A tleap script that builds the chain and sets N, CA, C and O, in Angstrom:
source leaprc.protein.ff14SB
mol = sequence {
  NMET ILE LEU ASP ASP LYS LEU GLY HIE ASP
  ALA ASP ALA PHE TYR ASN ALA LEU MET ASP
  ALA HIE GLU GLY LEU ASP GLU THR GLU SER
  HIE ALA LEU ASN ALA ARG LEU VAL LEU ILE
  PHE ALA ASN GLU ILE GLY ASP LEU ASP ARG
  LEU LYS THR LEU LEU THR THR ALA ARG GLN
  ASN THR THR CSER
}
set mol.1.N position { 21.040 -7.451 3.815 }
set mol.1.CA position { 20.119 -6.656 4.621 }
set mol.1.C position { 18.789 -6.615 3.917 }
set mol.1.O position { 18.705 -6.383 2.711 }
set mol.2.N position { 17.753 -6.844 4.693 }
set mol.2.CA position { 16.389 -6.881 4.175 }
set mol.2.C position { 15.713 -5.547 4.439 }
set mol.2.O position { 15.493 -5.174 5.592 }
set mol.3.N position { 15.388 -4.839 3.388 }
set mol.3.CA position { 14.673 -3.547 3.554 }
set mol.3.C position { 13.247 -3.646 3.064 }
set mol.3.O position { 12.486 -2.685 3.170 }
set mol.4.N position { 12.870 -4.807 2.524 }
set mol.4.CA position { 11.481 -4.996 2.107 }
set mol.4.C position { 10.575 -5.060 3.315 }
set mol.4.O position { 11.020 -5.441 4.398 }
set mol.5.N position { 9.349 -4.706 3.161 }
set mol.5.CA position { 8.364 -4.795 4.232 }
set mol.5.C position { 8.103 -6.263 4.613 }
set mol.5.O position { 7.480 -6.999 3.848 }
set mol.6.N position { 8.570 -6.679 5.772 }
set mol.6.CA position { 8.398 -8.074 6.205 }
set mol.6.C position { 7.199 -8.197 7.123 }
set mol.6.O position { 6.773 -9.317 7.406 }
set mol.7.N position { 6.632 -7.088 7.604 }
set mol.7.CA position { 5.518 -7.166 8.562 }
set mol.7.C position { 4.170 -7.119 7.842 }
set mol.7.O position { 3.161 -7.575 8.380 }
set mol.8.N position { 4.155 -6.576 6.640 }
set mol.8.CA position { 2.878 -6.497 5.898 }
set mol.8.C position { 1.806 -5.804 6.718 }
set mol.8.O position { 1.991 -4.705 7.239 }
set mol.9.N position { 0.690 -6.485 6.809 }
set mol.9.CA position { -0.476 -5.912 7.520 }
set mol.9.C position { -0.218 -5.784 9.049 }
set mol.9.O position { -0.943 -5.080 9.751 }
set mol.10.N position { 0.777 -6.448 9.516 }
set mol.10.CA position { 1.088 -6.385 10.950 }
set mol.10.C position { 1.948 -5.170 11.315 }
set mol.10.O position { 2.213 -4.940 12.495 }
set mol.11.N position { 2.386 -4.391 10.322 }
set mol.11.CA position { 3.233 -3.241 10.611 }
set mol.11.C position { 2.494 -2.237 11.505 }
set mol.11.O position { 3.075 -1.734 12.466 }
set mol.12.N position { 1.255 -1.947 11.213 }
set mol.12.CA position { 0.513 -1.000 12.028 }
set mol.12.C position { 0.293 -1.549 13.432 }
set mol.12.O position { 0.336 -0.795 14.404 }
set mol.13.N position { 0.057 -2.848 13.548 }
set mol.13.CA position { -0.140 -3.478 14.861 }
set mol.13.C position { 1.127 -3.387 15.670 }
set mol.13.O position { 1.085 -3.092 16.865 }
set mol.14.N position { 2.265 -3.640 15.028 }
set mol.14.CA position { 3.575 -3.522 15.711 }
set mol.14.C position { 3.807 -2.077 16.190 }
set mol.14.O position { 4.218 -1.850 17.328 }
set mol.15.N position { 3.537 -1.108 15.303 }
set mol.15.CA position { 3.719 0.287 15.649 }
set mol.15.C position { 2.847 0.630 16.871 }
set mol.15.O position { 3.313 1.273 17.812 }
set mol.16.N position { 1.581 0.194 16.844 }
set mol.16.CA position { 0.683 0.468 17.966 }
set mol.16.C position { 1.185 -0.177 19.235 }
set mol.16.O position { 1.105 0.441 20.297 }
set mol.17.N position { 1.698 -1.390 19.175 }
set mol.17.CA position { 2.244 -2.078 20.333 }
set mol.17.C position { 3.462 -1.335 20.879 }
set mol.17.O position { 3.637 -1.208 22.091 }
set mol.18.N position { 4.289 -0.854 19.971 }
set mol.18.CA position { 5.460 -0.049 20.367 }
set mol.18.C position { 5.016 1.231 21.044 }
set mol.18.O position { 5.573 1.589 22.082 }
set mol.19.N position { 4.046 1.930 20.505 }
set mol.19.CA position { 3.566 3.134 21.144 }
set mol.19.C position { 2.920 2.856 22.499 }
set mol.19.O position { 3.047 3.649 23.432 }
set mol.20.N position { 2.219 1.712 22.598 }
set mol.20.CA position { 1.629 1.314 23.863 }
set mol.20.C position { 2.685 1.052 24.922 }
set mol.20.O position { 2.510 1.373 26.098 }
set mol.21.N position { 3.804 0.453 24.469 }
set mol.21.CA position { 4.923 0.180 25.403 }
set mol.21.C position { 5.523 1.467 25.976 }
set mol.21.O position { 6.076 1.465 27.076 }
set mol.22.N position { 5.409 2.557 25.225 }
set mol.22.CA position { 5.980 3.840 25.628 }
set mol.22.C position { 4.979 4.664 26.441 }
set mol.22.O position { 5.352 5.666 27.052 }
set mol.23.N position { 3.723 4.250 26.449 }
set mol.23.CA position { 2.670 5.021 27.121 }
set mol.23.C position { 2.971 5.220 28.591 }
set mol.23.O position { 3.273 4.263 29.306 }
set mol.24.N position { 2.890 6.455 29.042 }
set mol.24.CA position { 3.108 6.762 30.434 }
set mol.24.C position { 4.568 6.948 30.828 }
set mol.24.O position { 4.856 7.291 31.975 }
set mol.25.N position { 5.473 6.733 29.918 }
set mol.25.CA position { 6.931 6.911 30.212 }
set mol.25.C position { 7.320 8.355 29.937 }
set mol.25.O position { 6.820 8.982 29.003 }
set mol.26.N position { 8.222 8.874 30.768 }
set mol.26.CA position { 8.779 10.166 30.459 }
set mol.26.C position { 9.853 10.025 29.398 }
set mol.26.O position { 10.127 8.900 28.979 }
set mol.27.N position { 10.474 11.095 28.941 }
set mol.27.CA position { 11.451 11.014 27.868 }
set mol.27.C position { 12.632 10.151 28.176 }
set mol.27.O position { 13.091 9.393 27.322 }
set mol.28.N position { 13.139 10.250 29.396 }
set mol.28.CA position { 14.273 9.426 29.798 }
set mol.28.C position { 13.930 7.938 29.817 }
set mol.28.O position { 14.706 7.101 29.355 }
set mol.29.N position { 12.768 7.630 30.353 }
set mol.29.CA position { 12.332 6.203 30.404 }
set mol.29.C position { 12.109 5.676 28.990 }
set mol.29.O position { 12.430 4.526 28.688 }
set mol.30.N position { 11.556 6.528 28.125 }
set mol.30.CA position { 11.290 6.157 26.756 }
set mol.30.C position { 12.618 5.854 25.993 }
set mol.30.O position { 12.715 4.893 25.230 }
set mol.31.N position { 13.582 6.681 26.227 }
set mol.31.CA position { 14.923 6.463 25.582 }
set mol.31.C position { 15.544 5.152 26.161 }
set mol.31.O position { 16.176 4.396 25.423 }
set mol.32.N position { 15.364 4.893 27.457 }
set mol.32.CA position { 15.874 3.667 28.031 }
set mol.32.C position { 15.187 2.447 27.478 }
set mol.32.O position { 15.832 1.423 27.255 }
set mol.33.N position { 13.868 2.534 27.248 }
set mol.33.CA position { 13.120 1.428 26.645 }
set mol.33.C position { 13.669 1.175 25.224 }
set mol.33.O position { 13.916 0.029 24.851 }
set mol.34.N position { 13.854 2.239 24.443 }
set mol.34.CA position { 14.378 2.083 23.088 }
set mol.34.C position { 15.780 1.424 23.120 }
set mol.34.O position { 16.077 0.558 22.298 }
set mol.35.N position { 16.602 1.829 24.040 }
set mol.35.CA position { 17.960 1.243 24.143 }
set mol.35.C position { 17.869 -0.235 24.468 }
set mol.35.O position { 18.603 -1.036 23.888 }
set mol.36.N position { 16.981 -0.621 25.388 }
set mol.36.CA position { 16.807 -2.017 25.711 }
set mol.36.C position { 16.282 -2.814 24.523 }
set mol.36.O position { 16.727 -3.936 24.282 }
set mol.37.N position { 15.342 -2.241 23.784 }
set mol.37.CA position { 14.826 -2.904 22.609 }
set mol.37.C position { 15.937 -3.117 21.570 }
set mol.37.O position { 16.027 -4.199 20.992 }
set mol.38.N position { 16.776 -2.113 21.324 }
set mol.38.CA position { 17.871 -2.272 20.369 }
set mol.38.C position { 18.767 -3.421 20.787 }
set mol.38.O position { 19.160 -4.231 19.947 }
set mol.39.N position { 19.105 -3.512 22.096 }
set mol.39.CA position { 19.981 -4.586 22.556 }
set mol.39.C position { 19.295 -5.957 22.435 }
set mol.39.O position { 19.936 -6.941 22.064 }
set mol.40.N position { 18.039 -6.017 22.740 }
set mol.40.CA position { 17.269 -7.277 22.606 }
set mol.40.C position { 17.190 -7.687 21.177 }
set mol.40.O position { 17.415 -8.858 20.873 }
set mol.41.N position { 16.875 -6.764 20.253 }
set mol.41.CA position { 16.814 -7.069 18.831 }
set mol.41.C position { 18.185 -7.481 18.300 }
set mol.41.O position { 18.279 -8.410 17.498 }
set mol.42.N position { 19.244 -6.807 18.735 }
set mol.42.CA position { 20.579 -7.132 18.337 }
set mol.42.C position { 20.983 -8.541 18.767 }
set mol.42.O position { 21.643 -9.278 18.035 }
set mol.43.N position { 20.568 -8.876 19.960 }
set mol.43.CA position { 20.856 -10.237 20.450 }
set mol.43.C position { 20.093 -11.266 19.603 }
set mol.43.O position { 20.633 -12.333 19.311 }
set mol.44.N position { 18.844 -10.964 19.202 }
set mol.44.CA position { 18.073 -11.853 18.324 }
set mol.44.C position { 18.775 -12.026 16.977 }
set mol.44.O position { 18.821 -13.139 16.453 }
set mol.45.N position { 19.312 -10.967 16.415 }
set mol.45.CA position { 20.037 -11.052 15.153 }
set mol.45.C position { 21.330 -11.836 15.304 }
set mol.45.O position { 21.617 -12.756 14.538 }
set mol.46.N position { 22.113 -11.444 16.325 }
set mol.46.CA position { 23.280 -12.197 16.702 }
set mol.46.C position { 24.458 -12.244 15.750 }
set mol.46.O position { 25.320 -13.112 15.891 }
set mol.47.N position { 24.523 -11.335 14.781 }
set mol.47.CA position { 25.580 -11.339 13.798 }
set mol.47.C position { 26.176 -9.941 13.744 }
set mol.47.O position { 25.543 -9.018 13.230 }
set mol.48.N position { 27.401 -9.772 14.276 }
set mol.48.CA position { 28.012 -8.445 14.422 }
set mol.48.C position { 28.143 -7.709 13.072 }
set mol.48.O position { 27.828 -6.524 12.966 }
set mol.49.N position { 28.613 -8.438 12.052 }
set mol.49.CA position { 28.767 -7.778 10.746 }
set mol.49.C position { 27.408 -7.257 10.217 }
set mol.49.O position { 27.325 -6.153 9.678 }
set mol.50.N position { 26.376 -8.056 10.380 }
set mol.50.CA position { 25.058 -7.643 9.919 }
set mol.50.C position { 24.572 -6.435 10.765 }
set mol.50.O position { 23.994 -5.494 10.222 }
set mol.51.N position { 24.800 -6.470 12.042 }
set mol.51.CA position { 24.395 -5.339 12.909 }
set mol.51.C position { 25.110 -4.074 12.546 }
set mol.51.O position { 24.506 -3.001 12.548 }
set mol.52.N position { 26.423 -4.172 12.224 }
set mol.52.CA position { 27.175 -2.975 11.829 }
set mol.52.C position { 26.598 -2.422 10.505 }
set mol.52.O position { 26.494 -1.206 10.342 }
set mol.53.N position { 26.233 -3.284 9.588 }
set mol.53.CA position { 25.648 -2.845 8.330 }
set mol.53.C position { 24.334 -2.104 8.596 }
set mol.53.O position { 24.075 -1.046 8.023 }
set mol.54.N position { 23.540 -2.667 9.448 }
set mol.54.CA position { 22.236 -2.060 9.801 }
set mol.54.C position { 22.473 -0.704 10.458 }
set mol.54.O position { 21.761 0.250 10.143 }
set mol.55.N position { 23.442 -0.583 11.354 }
set mol.55.CA position { 23.734 0.689 12.028 }
set mol.55.C position { 24.150 1.727 11.010 }
set mol.55.O position { 23.692 2.869 11.045 }
set mol.56.N position { 25.020 1.322 10.104 }
set mol.56.CA position { 25.481 2.242 9.052 }
set mol.56.C position { 24.334 2.730 8.202 }
set mol.56.O position { 24.227 3.922 7.912 }
set mol.57.N position { 23.464 1.801 7.798 }
set mol.57.CA position { 22.304 2.174 6.975 }
set mol.57.C position { 21.360 3.093 7.731 }
set mol.57.O position { 20.883 4.078 7.168 }
set mol.58.N position { 21.080 2.793 8.989 }
set mol.58.CA position { 20.192 3.645 9.773 }
set mol.58.C position { 20.799 5.040 9.946 }
set mol.58.O position { 20.077 6.036 9.891 }
set mol.59.N position { 22.090 5.121 10.151 }
set mol.59.CA position { 22.765 6.403 10.343 }
set mol.59.C position { 22.701 7.200 9.050 }
set mol.59.O position { 22.464 8.407 9.107 }
set mol.60.N position { 22.899 6.592 7.897 }
set mol.60.CA position { 22.862 7.293 6.626 }
set mol.60.C position { 21.454 7.842 6.331 }
set mol.60.O position { 21.299 8.862 5.659 }
set mol.61.N position { 20.458 7.157 6.839 }
set mol.61.CA position { 19.099 7.579 6.564 }
set mol.61.C position { 18.564 8.566 7.582 }
set mol.61.O position { 17.429 9.023 7.447 }
set mol.62.N position { 19.367 8.920 8.626 }
set mol.62.CA position { 18.905 9.853 9.633 }
set mol.62.C position { 19.684 11.153 9.668 }
set mol.62.O position { 19.302 12.103 10.351 }
set mol.63.N position { 20.798 11.187 8.913 }
set mol.63.CA position { 21.570 12.452 8.890 }
set mol.63.C position { 21.316 13.174 7.599 }
set mol.63.O position { 21.042 12.564 6.565 }
set mol.64.N position { 21.412 14.500 7.669 }
set mol.64.CA position { 21.130 15.274 6.416 }
set mol.64.C position { 22.377 15.595 5.635 }
set mol.64.O position { 22.299 16.227 4.582 }
savepdb mol mol.pdb
quit
């Protein structure tokens, strides 16, 4: 799993593009967009074991 910053200077540009993609959407539409993005990114990764590791890591970092 890669947790190093791979976007570098493009991180802010990606964040801005992500926020632009959500512009004008209500909460339900925004959640649906995020779900579609997760599925598209998962398909790009294409490795179930790696995806499960990423899910576990994300979950550990979001619960108190």
